[in-house]
C-alpha positions in Angstrom: 0.0 0.0 0.0 2.8 2.4 0.9 4.4 1.8 -2.5 1.1 2.4 -4.3 0.6 5.5 -2.2 3.9 7.0 -3.5 2.2 7.5 -6.9 -0.4 9.7 -5.2 1.4 11.8 -2.6 4.9 12.8 -1.4 6.7 10.5 1.0 6.2 12.9 3.9 2.5 13.1 3.3 2.3 9.3 2.9 3.9 8.8 6.3 1.3 11.2 7.9 -1.6 9.7 6.0 -0.6 6.2 6.9 -1.4 7.0 10.5 -4.2 9.5 10.1 -6.2 8.2 7.1 -8.9 5.7 7.5 -9.5 2.7 5.3 -12.8 3.2 3.4 -15.6 0.7 3.9 -17.2 -0.4 0.6 -21.0 -0.8 1.0 -23.2 -2.1 -1.8 -26.7 -1.6 -3.0 -29.1 1.3 -3.1 -30.0 2.5 0.4 -33.5 3.6 1.1 -33.9 7.0 2.8 -32.9 6.7 6.5 -31.5 3.2 6.1 -28.3 2.2 7.8 -25.3 1.1 5.6 -25.1 -2.6 4.9 -22.2 -5.0 4.9 -19.0 -4.6 3.0 -19.4 -5.0 -0.8 -17.2 -7.0 -3.1 -16.0 -4.8 -6.0 -15.0 -5.9 -9.5 -11.7 -4.1 -9.2 -11.5 -2.0 -6.0 -9.8 -3.8 -3.2 -9.4 -2.4 0.3 -5.7 -1.5 -0.2 -6.6 0.2 -3.5 -9.5 2.1 -1.9 -7.0 3.3 0.8 -4.6 4.5 -1.9 -7.4 6.2 -3.9 -8.6 7.9 -0.7 -5.3 9.8 -0.4 -6.3 11.7 -3.6 -9.4 13.0 -1.9 -9.4 16.5 -0.5 -10.2 16.6 3.2 -13.6 18.3 4.0 -13.4 21.9 5.3 -15.5 20.9 8.3 -16.4 17.7 10.0 -14.8 14.3 9.6 -14.1 12.7 6.2 -16.6 10.0 5.2 -15.2 6.5 5.4 -18.3 4.9 3.9 -18.2 4.5 0.1 -21.6 3.3 -1.3 -22.1 1.5 -4.6 -24.4 3.8 -6.7 -24.3 1.8 -9.9 -23.0 -1.7 -10.8 -23.2 -3.3 -14.3 -23.4 -6.6 -12.5 -26.7 -5.6 -11.0 -28.1 -3.0 -13.5 -26.4 -4.1 -16.7 -24.2 -2.1 -19.0 -26.4 0.9 -19.7 -25.7 4.6 -19.7 -29.3 5.4 -19.1 -29.3 3.4 -15.9 -25.9 4.9 -15.0 -27.3 8.4 -15.3 -30.4 7.5 -13.3 -28.2 6.4 -10.4 -25.6 9.2 -10.4 -27.2 12.5 -11.6 -28.3 14.3 -8.5 -25.7 12.8 -6.2 -24.1 15.7 -4.4 -20.6 14.5 -3.6 -17.4 13.1 -5.1 -17.6 9.8 -6.9 -15.2 7.1 -8.2 -15.9 5.4 -11.6 -14.2 2.0 -11.9 -14.1 0.1 -15.2 -12.7 -3.3 -15.7 -11.7 -4.1 -19.3 -11.9 -7.5 -20.9 -8.1 -7.7 -20.9 -8.0 -7.4 -17.1 -6.9 -3.8 -16.9 -8.8 -1.8 -14.3 -9.1 2.0 -14.8 -10.7 4.6 -12.6 -11.7 8.2 -12.5 -12.1 10.3 -9.4 -14.7 13.1 -9.9 -14.9 15.9 -7.3 -18.2 17.5 -8.4 -21.7 16.3 -9.1 -22.3 14.8 -12.5 -24.0 17.0 -15.1 -25.4 15.6 -18.4 -24.7 18.0 -21.3 -23.8 18.2 -25.0 -20.4 17.2 -26.3 -17.7 19.6 -25.6 -18.9 20.7 -22.2 -17.0 19.6 -19.1 -17.3 19.7 -15.3 -15.0 19.0 -12.4 -12.1 20.7 -10.6 -8.6 20.2 -9.3 -9.8 17.3 -7.1 -10.4 15.1 -10.2 -7.9 12.4 -11.1 -7.5 9.4 -13.5 -6.0 6.2 -12.2 -4.9 2.8 -13.3 -5.7 0.3 -10.6 -4.5 -2.9 -12.2 -2.2 -4.4 -13.1 -0.2 -1.6 -11.6 -1.5 1.3 -9.6 -0.8 4.8 -10.9 -2.6 8.1 -10.5 -2.8 10.9 -13.1 -3.7 14.2 -11.3 -4.7 17.3 -13.3 -1.7 19.0 -14.8 -3.1 22.4 -14.5 -2.9 23.4 -18.2 -6.5 22.8 -19.1 -9.9 22.1 -17.4 -11.4 19.3 -19.5 -11.9 17.2 -16.4 -15.0 15.1 -16.9 -17.9 15.0 -19.4 -21.2 13.1 -19.4 -22.6 13.5 -22.9 -26.4 13.0 -23.3 -28.1 13.0 -26.7 -29.3 16.3 -28.1 -32.5 14.6 -29.1 -33.4 14.1 -25.4 -33.6 17.9 -25.2 -34.9 19.0 -28.6 -36.1 15.9 -30.3 -35.8 14.4 -33.8 -34.5 16.2 -36.9 -34.7 19.6 -35.2 -31.9 18.5 -32.8 -29.6 17.6 -35.7 -30.2 21.0 -37.4 -29.4 22.9 -34.2 -26.3 20.8 -33.5 -25.2 21.4 -37.1 -24.2 17.7 -37.3 -25.6 14.5 -38.7 -28.3 12.9 -36.6 -26.2 9.9 -35.7 -23.4 11.9 -34.1 -25.8 14.1 -32.2 -27.3 11.0 -30.6 -24.0 9.8 -29.2 -23.8 9.1 -25.5 -20.7 8.5 -23.5 -18.6 9.3 -20.5 -15.2 11.0 -21.1 -12.3 12.5 -19.2 -9.5 14.8 -20.4 -9.6 16.7 -23.7 -10.3 18.4 -25.8 -13.3 16.9 -27.5 -12.7 14.1 -30.0 -9.3 13.5 -28.4 -10.4 12.5 -24.9 -7.8 11.0 -22.6 -10.3 8.3 -21.6 -13.7 7.6 -23.2 -16.3 5.0 -22.3 -18.8 4.8 -25.1 -21.4 2.6 -26.9 -23.6 2.3 -23.9 -20.6 1.7 -21.6 -19.4 -1.2 -23.7 -16.1 0.2 -25.1 -13.2 1.8 -23.3 -10.7 3.9 -25.2 -7.6 5.2 -23.5 -5.0 7.7 -24.9 -1.5 8.0 -23.5 -1.7 11.8 -23.0 -3.9 14.8 -23.2 -4.0 18.5 -22.2 -5.6 18.0 -18.7 -4.1 15.1 -16.8 -0.5 14.2 -16.1 1.1 11.4 -18.1 3.7 8.7 -17.2 4.7 8.3 -20.8 8.4 9.3 -20.1 8.7 6.9 -17.2 7.3 4.0 -19.1 9.5 4.7 -22.1 12.6 4.9 -19.9 11.6 1.5 -18.5 11.5 0.2 -22.1 7.8 -0.4 -22.2 5.9 0.1 -25.4 3.1 2.7 -25.1 0.6 2.7 -27.9 -1.1 6.0 -28.9 -4.6 4.6 -28.2 -5.7 1.5 -26.4 -9.2 0.2 -27.0 -10.9 -2.7 -25.3 -14.3 -4.1 -24.5 -15.7 -3.3 -21.1 -16.3 -6.3 -18.7 -17.8 -4.4 -15.8 -18.5 -0.9 -14.6 -19.0 0.5 -11.0 -19.7 3.9 -9.7 -19.0 4.6 -6.0 -20.4 7.5 -4.0 -17.9 9.0 -1.6 -20.0 11.8 -0.2 -21.7 10.1 2.8 -25.2 10.6 4.1 -25.5 14.2 2.9 -24.9 13.2 -0.7 -27.2 10.3 -0.4 -30.0 12.5 0.9 -29.4 14.9 -2.0 -29.8 12.0 -4.5 -33.1 11.0 -3.0 -34.4 14.6 -3.3 -33.2 14.8 -6.9 -34.9 11.6 -7.9 -38.2 12.8 -6.3 -37.9 16.1 -8.2 -37.3 14.2 -11.5 -40.4 12.1 -10.9 -42.5 15.2 -10.4 -41.0 16.7 -13.5 -41.9 13.6 -15.6 -45.4 13.7 -14.2 -45.8 17.4 -15.2 -44.3 16.7 -18.6 -47.0 14.1 -19.3 -49.7 16.8 -19.0 -49.4 18.8 -22.3 -50.8 22.3 -22.4 -51.9 22.5 -26.0 -52.9 26.2 -25.7 -49.2 27.0 -24.9 -48.4 25.8 -28.4 -51.2 27.9 -30.0 -53.2 24.7 -30.7 -57.0 24.5 -30.2 -59.2 21.4 -29.9 -60.5 22.1 -33.4 -57.0 21.5 -34.8 -55.9 18.4 -32.9 -55.5 15.0 -34.5 -57.6 13.6 -31.6 -60.7 15.4 -32.9 -60.0 14.1 -36.4 -59.7 10.5 -35.2 -62.9 10.7 -33.2 -64.7 12.2 -36.2 -63.5 9.3 -38.4 -64.9 7.0 -35.8 -68.3 8.5 -36.2 -68.5 11.0 -33.4 -70.4 14.2 -34.2 -69.3 17.4 -32.5 -71.8 20.2 -31.9 -69.2 22.8 -30.9 -65.4 23.3 -30.7 -65.5 21.5 -27.3 -66.2 17.9 -27.0 -69.5 17.1 -25.3 -73.2 16.4 -25.8 -75.5 18.6 -28.0 -77.0 21.6 -26.3 -80.2 21.2 -24.3 -83.2 22.7 -26.2 -85.5 25.1 -24.3 -89.2 24.0 -24.3 -90.5 27.6 -24.4 -88.2 28.5 -27.3 -89.4 25.4 -29.2 -93.1 26.4 -28.7 -92.3 29.8 -30.1 -90.6 28.4 -33.1 -93.7 26.1 -33.8 -96.0 29.2 -33.6 -93.8 31.1 -36.1 -93.8 28.1 -38.4 -97.6 27.8 -38.4 -99.3 28.3 -41.7 -96.4 27.1 -43.7 -96.4 23.6 -45.1 -98.9 20.8 -44.7 -98.9 20.9 -40.9 -99.8 24.6 -40.9 -102.7 24.0 -43.3 -104.1 21.2 -41.2 -104.0 23.5 -38.1 -105.8 26.3 -39.9 -108.5 23.9 -41.1 
């Protein structure tokens, strides 16, 4: 652990942290509001020593003790490889997170994100100086921000989810297929990400350097290791760990409730807001094709006829036609 920690902090700081720093407890599963943390969880690539080494990259909170309970927010072993499910379990979590990806080759990579995740269009980033990329296996190494750029993290959602259909492609100024792309990326700039997990979290692409995170390219080359420009592999498993404790968990619950209310409101379409009347709607046309007769612009039964008015109309019609002639006779 001390050797791995040397990649994260200076020897002096390692000695201090070896005494002061706690070992994180990895807890699995979604916790209902107010529930106590469960038993330790078995991760696909995050062992206890590795969790301890990763914890040394975390900034200490300004007040109160640091959380030692890391909760599993998303696991492909439970929810399947799906970016939609990933977003459902992470957007709204108000704390730092750790993304862990195990590739089919056995390499385990990780990304430490110090800000809440924000879904956006391609080219937009979030995160600060507390972010870091890491290789957990076969050899631990951390890549902190180099300070030259701020392309820390990006969660790209499809433009169609915001605008819809062909209109989205016109606004994006790009073909429809590219505007629908969804992925998670770190480092930059766009299209040359340091690490990108795409195709519904099924493919991992790693570049040896970028403009945001530090690189160990020179060290590896001195050691005689061959470092390809790009490494691409199929993804075997994905996990996302929440490191923010109970406060961040509570914020996630609140965010999910707000999203549910938003979806309920979105299901109630105000046609008047779009300048559309009942007379213009396809619903009215379909009902008319089905044989329904409308007596006004609003759906409903025919108006009730007034008896007195009907009597007056009969009197005015007297003398005209066969019925009037019979009455006069």
